[in-house]
C-alpha positions in Angstrom: -0.4 -92.7 -18.9 -3.5 -93.0 -21.0 -4.8 -89.5 -20.6 -4.7 -87.2 -23.6 -2.1 -84.5 -23.6 -2.5 -80.9 -24.7 0.2 -79.0 -26.5 0.6 -76.4 -23.8 0.7 -76.6 -20.0 -1.8 -74.8 -17.9 -0.4 -71.3 -17.2 0.8 -70.6 -13.7 0.2 -67.3 -12.0 3.1 -65.2 -10.8 2.1 -65.6 -7.1 5.0 -67.0 -5.0 7.1 -68.4 -7.8 10.3 -68.5 -5.8 13.2 -67.9 -8.1 11.1 -67.4 -11.2 12.5 -63.9 -11.6 15.9 -65.4 -12.2 14.6 -67.1 -15.3 12.7 -64.1 -16.6 15.6 -63.3 -18.8 15.5 -66.5 -20.7 15.1 -66.0 -24.4 12.1 -67.2 -26.4 14.0 -70.1 -27.9 14.7 -71.5 -24.4 11.1 -71.0 -23.5 9.9 -72.9 -26.6 12.3 -75.7 -25.8 10.6 -76.5 -22.5 8.8 -79.8 -22.6 5.1 -80.1 -21.9 2.5 -82.9 -21.9 3.7 -86.4 -22.8 7.2 -85.1 -23.7 7.6 -83.8 -20.1 6.4 -87.1 -18.7 8.8 -89.1 -20.9 11.7 -86.9 -19.7 11.0 -88.1 -16.1 11.0 -91.8 -17.0 14.8 -92.1 -16.5 14.2 -91.4 -12.8 11.4 -93.9 -12.4 13.4 -96.9 -11.1 13.8 -98.4 -7.7 17.2 -98.9 -6.1 16.4 -102.0 -4.1 19.1 -101.6 -1.5 18.4 -98.0 -1.0 14.6 -98.6 -0.6 15.3 -101.3 2.0 17.6 -99.0 3.9 14.9 -96.3 4.0 12.2 -98.8 5.1 14.3 -100.7 7.8 15.7 -97.5 9.2 12.3 -95.9 9.4 10.8 -98.9 11.1 13.7 -99.0 13.6 13.4 -95.3 14.4 9.6 -95.8 14.9 10.0 -98.7 17.2 12.7 -96.8 19.2 10.5 -93.7 19.5 7.5 -95.8 20.7 9.7 -97.5 23.3 10.8 -94.2 24.6 7.1 -93.0 24.6 6.0 -96.0 26.4 8.8 -96.8 28.8 10.7 -93.7 29.7 10.5 -92.9 33.5 9.8 -89.2 33.1 6.7 -88.0 31.2 8.4 -85.1 29.4 10.7 -87.7 27.8 7.7 -89.8 27.0 6.0 -86.8 25.3 9.2 -86.2 23.3 9.2 -89.8 22.1 5.5 -89.6 21.3 6.0 -86.4 19.2 9.0 -88.1 17.4 6.8 -91.1 16.7 4.2 -88.8 15.2 6.7 -87.5 12.7 8.1 -91.0 11.9 4.6 -92.3 11.4 4.2 -89.6 8.7 7.4 -90.8 7.0 6.4 -94.4 7.3 3.1 -93.5 5.6 5.0 -91.9 2.7 6.9 -95.2 2.2 3.6 -97.1 2.3 2.3 -94.6 -0.2 5.2 -95.2 -2.6 4.9 -99.0 -2.2 1.2 -98.8 -3.1 2.3 -96.9 -6.3 4.8 -99.6 -7.1 7.7 -97.2 -7.1 9.6 -99.0 -4.3 10.1 -102.7 -3.4 7.6 -103.8 -6.0 6.8 -107.5 -5.7 8.5 -108.0 -2.3 6.3 -110.2 0.0 8.3 -109.2 3.0 7.8 -105.5 2.3 4.1 -106.2 1.6 3.8 -107.7 5.0 5.5 -104.8 6.7 3.4 -102.2 4.9 0.2 -104.2 5.6 1.0 -103.8 9.4 1.7 -100.1 8.9 -1.5 -99.8 7.0 -3.5 -101.3 9.8 -1.8 -99.0 12.4 -2.3 -95.9 10.2 -5.8 -96.9 9.2 -4.9 -97.0 5.5 -5.9 -100.5 4.4 -4.1 -101.3 1.2 -7.1 -102.2 -0.9 -9.2 -99.1 -0.1 -6.2 -96.8 -0.2 -5.0 -98.1 -3.6 -8.5 -97.6 -5.1 -9.1 -94.1 -3.7 -5.6 -92.8 -4.3 -5.4 -94.1 -7.9 -8.7 -92.4 -8.6 -7.3 -89.2 -7.2 -4.2 -89.4 -9.4 -6.3 -90.0 -12.5 -8.7 -87.1 -11.8 -6.3 -84.6 -10.2 -7.5 -81.0 -10.8 -11.0 -81.9 -11.8 -14.0 -80.2 -10.2 -16.2 -82.6 -8.3 -18.6 -82.7 -5.3 -17.3 -86.3 -4.7 -14.5 -86.9 -2.2 -13.1 -90.2 -3.6 -9.4 -90.2 -2.7 -9.4 -86.4 -2.2 -11.1 -83.4 -0.8 -14.1 -82.3 -3.0 -13.7 -79.2 -5.2 -16.6 -77.0 -6.4 -16.6 -73.9 -8.5 -18.4 -70.9 -7.2 -21.1 -71.6 -9.8 -21.5 -75.2 -8.7 -21.7 -73.9 -5.1 -24.6 -71.5 -6.0 -26.6 -74.3 -7.6 -25.9 -76.8 -4.8 -28.6 -77.9 -2.5 -28.5 -77.2 1.3 -27.5 -80.8 2.0 -24.7 -80.7 -0.6 -23.5 -77.5 0.8 -23.4 -78.9 4.3 -21.5 -81.9 3.2 -19.0 -79.8 1.3 -18.5 -77.4 4.3 -17.9 -80.4 6.6 -15.5 -82.1 4.2 -13.3 -79.1 3.9 -13.6 -77.8 7.5 -10.3 -77.5 9.5 -11.8 -79.7 12.3 -12.2 -82.5 9.7 -8.5 -82.3 9.2 -7.7 -82.1 12.9 -9.7 -85.3 13.6 -8.7 -86.9 10.3 -8.1 -90.3 12.0 -11.9 -90.5 12.5 -13.2 -88.4 9.6 -10.8 -89.2 6.8 -9.2 -92.5 7.7 -11.8 -94.3 9.8 -14.9 -93.1 8.0 -14.0 -92.1 4.5 -11.4 -94.7 3.8 -12.5 -97.7 6.0 -16.2 -97.5 6.7 -17.5 -96.3 3.4 -15.4 -98.7 1.4 -16.2 -101.7 3.5 -20.0 -101.0 3.4 -19.7 -100.6 -0.4 -18.0 -104.0 -1.0 -17.2 -106.0 2.2 -15.5 -108.8 0.3 -13.2 -106.6 -1.7 -12.4 -104.2 1.2 -12.1 -106.7 4.0 -8.9 -105.1 5.1 -10.9 -101.9 5.9 -12.8 -103.9 8.6 -9.5 -105.3 9.8 -8.0 -101.9 10.2 -11.1 -100.6 12.1 -11.0 -103.7 14.4 -7.3 -103.1 15.2 -8.2 -99.7 16.6 -11.6 -100.5 18.1 -10.0 -103.4 20.1 -6.4 -102.2 20.4 -7.0 -98.8 22.0 -9.3 -100.1 24.8 -6.9 -103.0 25.5 -4.0 -100.6 25.8 -6.0 -98.5 28.2 -7.2 -101.4 30.3 -3.8 -103.2 30.6 -1.5 -100.2 30.4 -3.4 -97.3 31.8 -3.9 -93.8 30.6 -0.3 -92.8 30.0 0.4 -95.6 27.5 -2.9 -94.8 25.7 -1.9 -91.2 25.5 1.7 -91.5 24.5 1.5 -94.7 22.4 -1.8 -94.0 20.6 -3.6 -90.8 21.1 -0.7 -88.4 20.5 1.2 -90.2 17.7 -1.6 -91.8 15.8 -4.1 -89.0 16.0 -1.5 -86.3 15.4 0.0 -88.2 12.5 -3.4 -88.5 10.9 -4.0 -84.7 11.3 -0.6 -83.8 9.9 -0.9 -86.2 7.0 -4.4 -84.9 6.2 -3.2 -81.3 6.1 -0.2 -82.2 4.0 -2.6 -83.8 1.5 -5.0 -80.8 1.7 -2.2 -78.3 1.1 -0.9 -80.2 -1.9 -4.1 -79.5 -3.8 -5.7 -76.5 -2.0 -3.3 -73.6 -1.9 -2.9 -69.9 -2.6 -2.0 -69.5 -6.3 -3.3 -72.9 -7.4 -4.7 -73.1 -11.0 -7.6 -75.3 -12.0 -7.9 -76.0 -15.7 -11.2 -75.6 -17.5 -12.9 -78.9 -18.1 -12.5 -78.8 -21.8 -8.7 -78.0 -21.4 -8.0 -80.6 -18.8 -5.2 -83.1 -19.4 -3.3 -85.2 -16.9 0.1 -83.9 -17.4 -0.5 -80.1 -17.1 -3.1 -80.6 -14.3 -0.6 -82.6 -12.3 1.8 -79.7 -12.3 -0.7 -76.8 -12.1 -2.8 -78.2 -9.3 0.0 -79.6 -7.1 2.1 -77.5 -4.8 5.7 -77.5 -3.8 6.0 -77.5 0.0 9.1 -75.7 1.0 10.6 -77.2 4.2 14.0 -77.6 5.8 16.0 -80.8 5.5 14.6 -82.3 8.8 10.9 -81.9 7.7 11.8 -83.2 4.2 13.1 -86.3 5.9 10.0 -86.7 8.0 7.6 -86.0 5.1 9.5 -88.3 2.8 9.9 -85.5 0.1 6.2 -85.5 -0.5 6.5 -81.7 -0.7 7.8 -82.2 -4.2 4.2 -83.0 -5.0 4.1 -81.6 -8.5 6.9 -83.9 -9.5 5.2 -86.9 -7.8 1.9 -86.3 -9.6 3.5 -86.0 -13.0 5.1 -89.4 -12.5 4.1 -91.5 -9.5 6.6 -94.2 -10.4 9.5 -92.0 -9.3 10.7 -93.1 -5.8 10.4 -90.5 -3.1 14.1 -90.3 -2.7 14.6 -89.2 -6.3 12.1 -86.4 -6.3 14.5 -83.6 -5.3 16.9 -84.7 -8.0 14.2 -84.5 -10.7 13.2 -81.0 -9.7 16.9 -79.9 -9.6 17.6 -81.3 -13.1 14.4 -80.5 -15.0 13.9 -76.8 -15.7 10.2 -77.3 -16.4 9.6 -78.4 -12.8 11.8 -75.7 -11.0 9.1 -73.0 -10.7 6.1 -74.5 -9.0 3.7 -72.6 -6.9 5.1 -72.8 -3.4 3.7 -73.1 0.1 5.1 -73.6 3.5 4.2 -74.9 7.0 4.4 -71.4 8.4 1.1 -70.5 10.3 0.3 -67.7 7.8 0.4 -70.1 4.8 -1.4 -72.9 6.7 -4.2 -70.5 7.7 -4.3 -69.0 4.2 -4.6 -72.5 2.6 -7.3 -73.6 5.0 -9.5 -70.5 4.2 -9.7 -71.4 0.5 -12.8 -73.3 -0.4 -14.0 -72.8 -4.0 -12.6 -72.2 -7.4 -13.7 -69.0 -9.0 -13.6 -69.4 -12.8 -14.0 -65.7 -13.6 -11.2 -64.7 -11.2 -9.1 -67.7 -11.9 -8.2 -68.3 -8.3 -9.4 -70.1 -5.2 -11.7 -68.1 -2.9 -13.3 -68.3 0.5 -17.0 -68.9 1.2 -17.2 -65.3 2.3 -16.0 -64.1 -1.1 -19.1 -65.8 -2.7 -21.5 -64.3 -0.2 
C-alpha cells in the first residue's frame, strides 16, 4: 500500500462494540502493543495467499448450486417451489458476486484464464463488467473514508457543512444517490446506470464490456419473456437478479454507512486507520455468512484486500486489533437505522439524518 500511515488509529466510539467490555481490563502495556498503521497491515500479510484447490472448490460449488437453483426456479411444476428456487438463486448470486469481487482483487485464482471466463459470464449476468468494476472499486478502496460529493465506486459522503454550502442540484443528486429506493432498484440505478452507462459513455473503447453487459440484459430479458412467458421471466430474472442487486447494494451501503461509524478528518486520514474505522462488521449467522461470502468482515477486507474471503474470519479471530469493530446486523431496526444516516457531522463526530441538519 502506498498511502502514508499515521502513528495512531482513528478512535472508535463505544457504540455497539460487542465484547469490548471483556477487554477493558487489559493493562496499558497490552494496549500499547496493539499494532496500527503499516505494522497492522504487515501483520495481515501472512493470511494473504490463495489456496488454489480451496478457491476452485468454492467457485465450482457455487456455480453448481446456482445452476441447480435456477433449474428449480425455471422447471419446477409448482410455483411455490419455483419461488423457493428463485429466492435461493438470489442468495447464491450474492455469493457468486463476492467470489467475482475477490477475483477482481486478485486474491483468488489469479492468472487463471478459465476462472476469468467464468467470472466474465457472471459479471455480465450481475451487470458488473470487469473493467468498469475494477476501476470503480479500486478507487473506492484507495479513498475509503474520504468525504466526497462524487460517487465513484461508492455512495457519496458529505459533511453537514458541505451540505449547507451545496447547490440545489447537488443536494438533489445526493438525496437520490442515498435514497432507499436507489438501493431497492440498484440493478438499474447502481449497476446499469452508474457502473455500465456512465463508464461506457466516458470511454467506449476501454469499457466495451459495460455495453456488453447492458446488451445481455436489454436483449436477454425480452427474449426470455417472448419464448418462455411471464413465469420464467419472473423466476429466472426479475426475482433473482433484481433482488440480488438490491441485497448487494444494501450490503455495500451498510459497510460504510452505519451507526457508530467514524470518519477521520481530512488532515488525519490514512489508508490503514480509515479502512478499519469506516468499515463495519456485519454480524450474521453461519448461513448468511456463507451466502454473503464473509463480506461482513469488511474491516478486515478493507485493511488488506489480498486476503481471500475464506480467511477473513480467521484473521479477525487471531488478531486482537481487529476483534472490536463497530457492528451492525440485518435486523430491521439496524437496517432502518443505517438507511436514515445521510451526513457526517464533524462537530458531533457521528453520522446524522437530513432532519438533524434542518
